[in-house]
Backbone as a printed PyTorch tensor [residue, N CA C, xyz], in Angstrom:
tensor([[[ -5.8760, -12.0200,   5.4080],
         [ -7.0860, -11.3350,   4.9520],
         [ -6.7800, -10.5300,   3.6870]],

        [[ -7.7820, -10.1350,   3.0360],
         [ -7.6910,  -9.1740,   1.8720],
         [ -8.4390,  -7.9660,   2.2450]],

        [[ -7.7920,  -6.8060,   2.1220],
         [ -8.3680,  -5.5990,   2.4410],
         [ -8.2560,  -4.6200,   1.1950]],

        [[ -9.3430,  -4.0620,   0.8230],
         [ -9.3680,  -3.0830,  -0.3240],
         [ -9.9850,  -1.7800,   0.1530]],

        [[ -9.2900,  -0.7110,  -0.2290],
         [ -9.7260,   0.6210,   0.1680],
         [ -8.9720,   1.7380,  -0.4660]],

        [[ -9.4450,   2.9340,  -0.1920],
         [ -8.7580,   4.1370,  -0.7380],
         [ -7.7290,   4.6810,   0.2540]],

        [[ -6.5600,   4.9680,  -0.2650],
         [ -5.5190,   5.5050,   0.5200],
         [ -5.7510,   7.0030,   0.6570]],

        [[ -5.9420,   7.5110,   1.8990],
         [ -6.1980,   8.9400,   2.1550],
         [ -4.9700,   9.6850,   2.5060]],

        [[ -3.9120,   9.0370,   3.0020],
         [ -2.7150,   9.7080,   3.3390],
         [ -1.5570,   8.7440,   3.4260]],

        [[ -0.3560,   9.3370,   3.3450],
         [  0.8400,   8.5160,   3.5390],
         [  1.7500,   9.1280,   4.5910]],

        [[  2.3800,   8.2590,   5.3610],
         [  3.3020,   8.7240,   6.4020],
         [  4.6110,   7.9650,   6.2560]],

        [[  5.7050,   8.4840,   6.7790],
         [  6.9290,   7.7880,   6.6970],
         [  7.7610,   8.0100,   8.0080]],

        [[  8.4800,   6.9490,   8.2950],
         [  9.5090,   6.9790,   9.3580],
         [ 10.8120,   6.6050,   8.7170]],

        [[ 11.9040,   6.5600,   9.4230],
         [ 13.1470,   6.1850,   8.8500],
         [ 13.1260,   4.7540,   8.2260]],

        [[ 12.3450,   3.8790,   8.8610],
         [ 12.3690,   2.4920,   8.4680],
         [ 11.1540,   2.0470,   7.6770]],

        [[  9.9990,   2.7670,   7.8210],
         [  8.7320,   2.2900,   7.2460],
         [  7.9770,   3.4210,   6.5390]],

        [[  7.0430,   2.9530,   5.6700],
         [  6.0660,   3.8180,   5.0700],
         [  4.6990,   3.3560,   5.4310]],

        [[  3.8040,   4.2660,   5.6770],
         [  2.4160,   3.9030,   6.0600],
         [  1.4110,   4.4860,   5.0120]],

        [[  0.5620,   3.6090,   4.5790],
         [ -0.5640,   4.0180,   3.6580],
         [ -1.7980,   3.9640,   4.5290]],

        [[ -2.3840,   5.1190,   4.7950],
         [ -3.4480,   5.1720,   5.7440],
         [ -4.7860,   5.2510,   4.9630]],

        [[ -5.7430,   4.4420,   5.4670],
         [ -7.0930,   4.4380,   4.9080],
         [ -8.0590,   5.3500,   5.5830]],

        [[ -7.6220,   6.0380,   6.5990],
         [ -8.4710,   7.0100,   7.3030],
         [ -7.5930,   7.8860,   8.1300]],

        [[ -8.1690,   8.9630,   8.8310],
         [ -7.3980,   9.9190,   9.4900],
         [ -6.8310,   9.4670,  10.8350]],

        [[ -7.3560,   8.4120,  11.4580],
         [ -6.9790,   7.9630,  12.7880],
         [ -6.1840,   6.7030,  12.6850]],

        [[ -4.9180,   6.7600,  12.9560],
         [ -4.0200,   5.5500,  12.9340],
         [ -4.5010,   4.5350,  13.9870]],

        [[ -5.0810,   4.9640,  15.0390],
         [ -5.5320,   4.0960,  16.0610],
         [ -6.8010,   3.2670,  15.7270]],

        [[ -7.5550,   3.7770,  14.8300],
         [ -8.8920,   3.1470,  14.5350],
         [ -9.0270,   2.7480,  13.0420]],

        [[ -8.3600,   3.5020,  12.1130],
         [ -8.5060,   3.2150,  10.7580],
         [ -7.3910,   2.2940,  10.2230]],

        [[ -7.6540,   1.5960,   9.2100],
         [ -6.7550,   0.5370,   8.6460],
         [ -5.5360,   1.2550,   7.9930]],

        [[ -4.3560,   0.6140,   8.0570],
         [ -3.1380,   1.0800,   7.3980],
         [ -2.3130,  -0.0600,   6.8500]],

        [[ -1.6230,   0.2310,   5.7590],
         [ -0.6680,  -0.7830,   5.1970],
         [  0.7280,  -0.2320,   5.6360]],

        [[  1.5930,  -1.0650,   6.1680],
         [  2.9450,  -0.7900,   6.5260],
         [  3.9030,  -1.4930,   5.6050]],

        [[  4.7600,  -0.6820,   4.9920],
         [  5.7550,  -1.2400,   4.0740],
         [  7.1670,  -0.8980,   4.6300]],

        [[  8.0630,  -1.8520,   4.5590],
         [  9.4260,  -1.4660,   4.8420],
         [ 10.0640,  -0.9370,   3.6050]],

        [[ 11.2260,  -0.3040,   3.7210],
         [ 11.8210,   0.4400,   2.5970],
         [ 12.2720,  -0.5220,   1.4670]],

        [[ 12.5410,  -1.8100,   1.7420],
         [ 12.8450,  -2.7040,   0.6930],
         [ 11.6680,  -2.8880,  -0.2760]],

        [[ 10.4310,  -2.9520,   0.3170],
         [  9.2470,  -3.1030,  -0.5230],
         [  9.0470,  -1.8170,  -1.3020]],

        [[  9.2550,  -0.6860,  -0.7170],
         [  9.1150,   0.5860,  -1.4130],
         [ 10.0660,   0.6430,  -2.6440]],

        [[ 11.3100,   0.1940,  -2.4150],
         [ 12.2760,   0.1430,  -3.4760],
         [ 11.8110,  -0.7270,  -4.6700]],

        [[ 11.0860,  -1.8400,  -4.3490],
         [ 10.5190,  -2.6680,  -5.3990],
         [  9.5270,  -1.9420,  -6.2400]],

        [[  8.7240,  -1.1010,  -5.6370],
         [  7.7680,  -0.3090,  -6.3720],
         [  8.4750,   0.7070,  -7.1910]],

        [[  9.4630,   1.4040,  -6.6660],
         [ 10.2490,   2.4070,  -7.3420],
         [ 10.8770,   1.8930,  -8.5900]],

        [[ 11.3710,   0.6120,  -8.5320],
         [ 12.0100,  -0.0350,  -9.6820],
         [ 10.9740,  -0.2470, -10.8380]],

        [[  9.6990,  -0.3240, -10.5720],
         [  8.7050,  -0.5170, -11.6230],
         [  8.1550,   0.8380, -12.1080]],

        [[  8.6050,   1.9180, -11.5070],
         [  8.1520,   3.2440, -11.9010],
         [  6.9060,   3.6880, -11.1430]],

        [[  6.4900,   2.9300, -10.1800],
         [  5.3440,   3.3090,  -9.3060],
         [  5.8420,   3.9290,  -8.0410]],

        [[  5.4410,   5.2070,  -7.7940],
         [  5.8120,   5.8600,  -6.5660],
         [  4.7050,   5.6460,  -5.5380]],

        [[  5.1650,   5.1690,  -4.3680],
         [  4.2630,   4.9610,  -3.2760],
         [  3.4560,   6.1800,  -2.9370]],

        [[  4.1410,   7.3450,  -2.9500],
         [  3.3970,   8.5720,  -2.5940],
         [  2.3530,   8.9210,  -3.6070]],

        [[  2.4030,   8.4130,  -4.8190],
         [  1.4170,   8.6780,  -5.7820],
         [  0.0660,   7.7980,  -5.5380]],

        [[  0.0960,   6.9330,  -4.5930],
         [ -1.0320,   6.0600,  -4.3150],
         [ -2.1180,   6.8200,  -3.5100]],

        [[ -1.8190,   7.9260,  -2.9460],
         [ -2.7720,   8.6770,  -2.1450],
         [ -3.9560,   9.0670,  -3.0170]],

        [[ -5.2090,   8.7730,  -2.5960],
         [ -6.3220,   9.0340,  -3.3900],
         [ -6.8030,   7.8880,  -4.2390]],

        [[ -5.9770,   6.8520,  -4.3310],
         [ -6.2970,   5.6740,  -5.1920],
         [ -6.7400,   4.4950,  -4.3510]],

        [[ -7.4190,   3.5570,  -5.0080],
         [ -7.8640,   2.3410,  -4.2920],
         [ -6.8110,   1.2540,  -4.5230]],

        [[ -6.4530,   0.6010,  -3.4370],
         [ -5.5150,  -0.4790,  -3.4760],
         [ -6.0900,  -1.7260,  -2.8080]],

        [[ -5.5170,  -2.8780,  -3.0710],
         [ -5.8370,  -4.1090,  -2.4300],
         [ -4.6100,  -4.7340,  -1.8480]],

        [[ -4.7080,  -5.2010,  -0.5710],
         [ -3.5080,  -5.7750,   0.1020],
         [ -3.9350,  -7.1370,   0.6890]],

        [[ -3.0070,  -8.0460,   0.6600],
         [ -3.1580,  -9.3990,   1.2340],
         [ -2.1710,  -9.6520,   2.3420]],

        [[ -2.5480, -10.1180,   3.4860],
         [ -1.6180, -10.4000,   4.5210],
         [ -2.3170, -10.7790,   5.8180]],

        [[ -1.4730, -10.7490,   6.8530],
         [ -1.9310, -11.0560,   8.1940],
         [ -2.3590,  -9.7450,   8.8930]],

        [[ -3.5970,  -9.7170,   9.2970],
         [ -4.1450,  -8.5260,  10.0280],
         [ -3.6100,  -8.4590,  11.4760]],

        [[ -3.0170,  -7.3450,  11.7620],
         [ -2.5130,  -7.0740,  13.1430],
         [ -3.2910,  -5.9280,  13.7190]],

        [[ -3.8570,  -6.0770,  14.9070],
         [ -4.7210,  -4.9890,  15.4620],
         [ -4.0080,  -4.2230,  16.6200]],

        [[ -2.7610,  -4.6430,  16.9380],
         [ -2.0760,  -3.8820,  17.9200],
         [ -1.6570,  -2.4880,  17.3390]],

        [[ -1.8250,  -1.4810,  18.0470],
         [ -1.5010,  -0.1150,  17.6230],
         [ -2.3010,   0.2830,  16.3960]],

        [[ -3.4910,  -0.2000,  16.2920],
         [ -4.4350,   0.0670,  15.1930],
         [ -4.3670,  -1.0030,  14.1400]],

        [[ -5.4650,  -1.2400,  13.4570],
         [ -5.5130,  -2.2880,  12.4830],
         [ -4.5630,  -2.0400,  11.2800]],

        [[ -3.7180,  -3.0680,  10.9800],
         [ -2.8020,  -2.8320,   9.8700],
         [ -2.3460,  -4.1710,   9.3320]],

        [[ -1.7770,  -4.1800,   8.1210],
         [ -1.1170,  -5.2930,   7.5270],
         [  0.3000,  -4.7770,   7.2030]],

        [[  1.3070,  -5.4710,   7.6770],
         [  2.6560,  -5.1160,   7.3070],
         [  3.1010,  -6.1270,   6.1690]],

        [[  3.5310,  -5.5180,   5.0920],
         [  3.9170,  -6.3580,   3.9490],
         [  5.4530,  -6.2860,   3.7600]],

        [[  5.9730,  -7.3930,   3.3210],
         [  7.3950,  -7.5510,   3.0910],
         [  7.7120,  -7.8870,   1.6860]],

        [[  6.6890,  -7.8790,   0.8240],
         [  6.8090,  -8.2450,  -0.5490],
         [  5.8900,  -7.3900,  -1.3890]],

        [[  6.3300,  -6.8110,  -2.4200],
         [  5.5420,  -5.8940,  -3.2990],
         [  4.3530,  -6.6380,  -3.8720]],

        [[  4.3880,  -7.9440,  -4.0040],
         [  3.2410,  -8.7020,  -4.5870],
         [  2.0280,  -8.7320,  -3.6590]],

        [[  2.2310,  -8.3830,  -2.4090],
         [  1.1180,  -8.3730,  -1.4860],
         [  0.2060,  -7.1460,  -1.7170]],

        [[  0.6470,  -6.1600,  -2.4340],
         [ -0.0680,  -4.9250,  -2.6500],
         [ -0.3330,  -4.6990,  -4.1680]],

        [[ -1.6100,  -4.5070,  -4.4790],
         [ -1.8670,  -4.2650,  -5.9080],
         [ -2.8060,  -3.0670,  -6.0790]],

        [[ -2.6620,  -2.3070,  -7.0730],
         [ -3.5270,  -1.2280,  -7.3710],
         [ -4.6820,  -1.7490,  -8.1300]],

        [[ -5.9380,  -1.2770,  -7.8980],
         [ -7.0750,  -1.7150,  -8.6310],
         [ -6.9740,  -1.1340, -10.0030]],

        [[ -7.8210,  -1.6730, -10.8610],
         [ -7.8270,  -1.3050, -12.2950],
         [ -8.1470,   0.2150, -12.4640]],

        [[ -8.8750,   0.7610, -11.5890],
         [ -9.2970,   2.1190, -11.6390],
         [ -8.1350,   3.1060, -11.5420]],

        [[ -7.0320,   2.6920, -10.9690],
         [ -5.8650,   3.6360, -10.8100],
         [ -5.0950,   3.8000, -12.0470]],

        [[ -5.0280,   2.8250, -12.9450],
         [ -4.1820,   2.9240, -14.0710],
         [ -2.6990,   2.8520, -13.7570]],

        [[ -2.3810,   2.3180, -12.6320],
         [ -1.0000,   2.2990, -12.1270],
         [ -0.2670,   1.0040, -12.6400]],

        [[  0.9910,   1.0030, -12.3920],
         [  1.8000,  -0.1470, -12.8370],
         [  1.6860,  -1.2140, -11.7320]],

        [[  1.5640,  -2.4310, -12.1390],
         [  1.5040,  -3.6100, -11.2720],
         [  2.9720,  -3.9910, -10.8880]],

        [[  3.2920,  -4.1000,  -9.6040],
         [  4.5710,  -4.5100,  -9.2000],
         [  4.9040,  -5.9480,  -9.5570]],

        [[  3.8190,  -6.7380,  -9.7680],
         [  4.0320,  -8.1770, -10.1350],
         [  4.6680,  -8.2900, -11.5260]],

        [[  4.1690,  -7.5990, -12.4500],
         [  4.5870,  -7.7850, -13.8330],
         [  5.2260,  -6.6020, -14.4790]],

        [[  5.0510,  -5.4270, -13.9480],
         [  5.5290,  -4.2020, -14.5500],
         [  4.6620,  -3.7280, -15.6700]],

        [[  3.5480,  -4.3890, -15.9570],
         [  2.6430,  -4.0570, -17.0110],
         [  1.6750,  -2.9570, -16.5410]],

        [[  1.3030,  -2.0780, -17.4650],
         [  0.4030,  -1.0010, -17.1650],
         [ -1.0080,  -1.5900, -17.0220]],

        [[ -1.6930,  -1.2880, -16.0120],
         [ -3.0970,  -1.7190, -15.7390],
         [ -3.9770,  -0.6750, -16.3470]],

        [[ -4.8510,  -1.1080, -17.2580],
         [ -5.7520,  -0.1620, -17.9050],
         [ -7.0830,  -0.1110, -17.1280]],

        [[ -7.6970,   1.1260, -17.0090],
         [ -8.9960,   1.2890, -16.3080],
         [-10.0600,   0.5300, -17.0860]]])
């Protein structure tokens, strides 16, 4: 599926980072990234923590266990929309609004 929405908060565990689209993890959508994916973003100059408040688009398999989420294992599955002006992990080019 493709899901687009605004990241309202970010959470972290030792192994994963969560980009939450709403306040309730049990009911609202989330993107789950392992730390290897986060390192891919860091290498392009994009900080995952800076995505809070911005609109993103993610592609992947929807899992509804423990709340609706997509777990990504590749930075190319997540892209920032043009409105964010962020760096694309695919090319490293700046996206203009």
